[in-house]
N, C-alpha and C positions, 0 to 999 in steps of 0.2 A: 451519419455515417457511421459506420461498424469498425470498431477498433479492436474487440475481440470476438472470437467465433468459433467456439468449439463443438464439435460433431460425433457423436457417438463414440465418445473416448471409455476405452477399458483398462483398467490399472491392476496388475499381479506384481505382488511382492512374493519372490520365487515362483510356488506352483498355487498361491494361494490369490483370488480374486478379493480386488480392495474398492474399486470403482466399475462400475457397469453400464455401460450405453450412455453416459453421460453426455448431455447437449446443454450449450448456455452460450448466452452472447452480452456483451456490454458496448453500448454504443456511445460517442462522444456525447459530452454533455449529459451526461447520468452519473446517479451513485447510486450502486449495488452493494448489496451487502452478502456475505456467504454465511450462512449459520447451520447447524446441526450440532447434537451431543457430543460430548467427548469421546475422541475415537471416531469420530466421523470421517476421517481422510479429506478435512480440509485443506490443510497444506500442501498433503500429497496433489489433490486436485491443482491448488495453484502451481506447484513445480512443476508439474506435468506441462501445464499451460504455456508457462513461459522458458520451457525446454532444459529445467535443471533434472526431471528424470524424463525417463521415455517410456511412452505409456504401450501398450501392447498391441492396440489398436484405435484407430478412429484419427481424425481429422482436425487440427490446429492451426488457426488463422490469426497472426497478428499484423494489422494494418502496416502496409510498408509507411505511407503519407498520413499526417494530419488532416484537420480539415482547411489547413491554407496551402495545402499541395506541398510543405516542407516533410523533410523524414520525420519519423513518430518518432518519440522520446519515451522513454518507461523510468519510472522510478520504484525500487520496489524495497522494503522493509520486511525481511522477515522474522518469524517470532522471536522475541526475548534476542533480538540484535545485540543491545547495548553491553558488550563486554569487554569495554576499556579498562584496563587496570589501571592500579593507583600510580603507576611510572607512565601513565601516557603523556608526552610531552606537552601536546597544544591546547591552547585555550578553547573556550564554548566558541568564540568570537571568528578562532582560524579555522576552526572545524568546519563549521558554518560557510564561511568565506569559500571555502574551497571545492564548494559546491557548485561558485558560479562560474569555475574555469572551464570552459569546454575544450577540447584534445587540442584544439589551434592557438587558444588562448593563455597556455599556463604562465608564459614570460611576459604578458602585459599587463597592465597596472588595471584595476578594478574601476570601471565607472560612476560616477553619481548614481544613475540606476542600480547597479549592483549593487552598491551598498545600500540603497532603500530596502532593496529586496532581501536582502538579510537582517536587514532588522526589524521588516514587517514578519520575515521566518520567524525570528525569536519571540517576534509579541506574540505570535498566535500559538506558541508553546508555554507561555509565559515565563521564559528564561532570559529575555533580554536585562534584567537585572544584574544576573548572571553570567554576562556575557565574558568577562576578564577572568573567571575561575578558570582554574584549568580541571580538562575534564577527567581525570583519574580521582580527583576530590570530589566528584560528585554521586549521589544515593543512584541505584539503579533505575528508579522511577524517571529521575532527571537525565541520567543518558539516553533513557529510551527519548526523553522528548527533544534532543539535542541530535539525535538520528533521524527524529520527524523532521526538524526543523533545515538540516540540511538536504534533505529531500525535497521539500518545498523550496530550498531556495534554486535548487535546480530547474526548478518550472518545468516538470514533464508534462507532456499531454494524457500519460495513462500513467496511473498510481496504483499499485497493486501494495495492500498491506496488512498484514496477517496481524491481527490482534495487535494493534499499533496503542492503544489506551492502556497496556497493562503500569500499573502504579500510578493512575492517574485518578483524581478524587471525581464527585458527581460534576461539579462544576466544570471544572477543564474538561472532562470527558464531552459535555455537551458545548462549551465553546468551540471544540475538536471537529465536531459534528456538523458546526453551523459553518465553519470555513470550509469544510469538504462539499458540502451543498454551494457555499456559493463559488469554490472554485469549480464546481462542477456546471452550474447552472449559468454563472454570467461569466466564464471564461470557456467553458466548452471541454474542459478535463473531463477523462474519463476515469472513474476510481471501483475499483473493485476491493471490499475490504472484507476480512474474516473478521467475525466477532461474538462473543458471548453475550453483547449488553441487548440484544436485538429490542427488547422492550422500551430502552431509553432511547433506541437511534430511530423506531420505525416514523417518527415525524421527521424525520429529516434526509432519510434513504429515500429514493424513486421504487427501487424493485429489492426483491429480497430473495435470494435462490437458496434453499434449504436443502441438505442432504439427510436422506432417510432411507430408511432398507426396511423390508420385511424381515420377518426372522428366519437366521441362518440364508441371508440371501447379501450381495456385496450393496455397499450405498449408491443411490441415485438421487439425480436432481428432480424438485420439485421449484416452479415457479411462481411467485406470489408477489401481487401487489402489495406495497407498505402503505 
């Protein structure tokens, strides 16, 4: 089942073409990486896809339902999302737990399953041992991991991740890639991730979309199997 389908997308900044005739898709159960050199408008493509930017032309379709026929949920992590300051009052555990409260359950207690999901999310990013720390006390890389854990706690159908492994060491990155592959292949999640580490990640991802361009022309998509 196709969760994301983009056809013939073109994007201009003012009068300057940045992306031209870009088409790509991401299916349920698929882990796809989006790569390209610095300045390749990768984040622009992602933001255009999810509606944060308005393309000049093109068709964008995000599935309304997941494979089980329920409303599709999406988790988005922008680049360098972790900007909590030193005075941020919540603990790591409180912030990640907040990801388990849907709109209609704010005043209901978390279930045993919710608590297990939060623990797994924190363990997945190597932050369970720091669960009682205040967010503002953490390093930038640790805050990035907490942001990721909160997304995992929400358990979305579609993950949109913009360079989420910033600040992670090699082992942590590979553990994270394995987790994404597990979520895609074993739980039917759809994952689209911008990354510079495409050599390290090739053994985990199903497909690579690379933004390239010829001289003096806008960026375009080229699809490659990983």
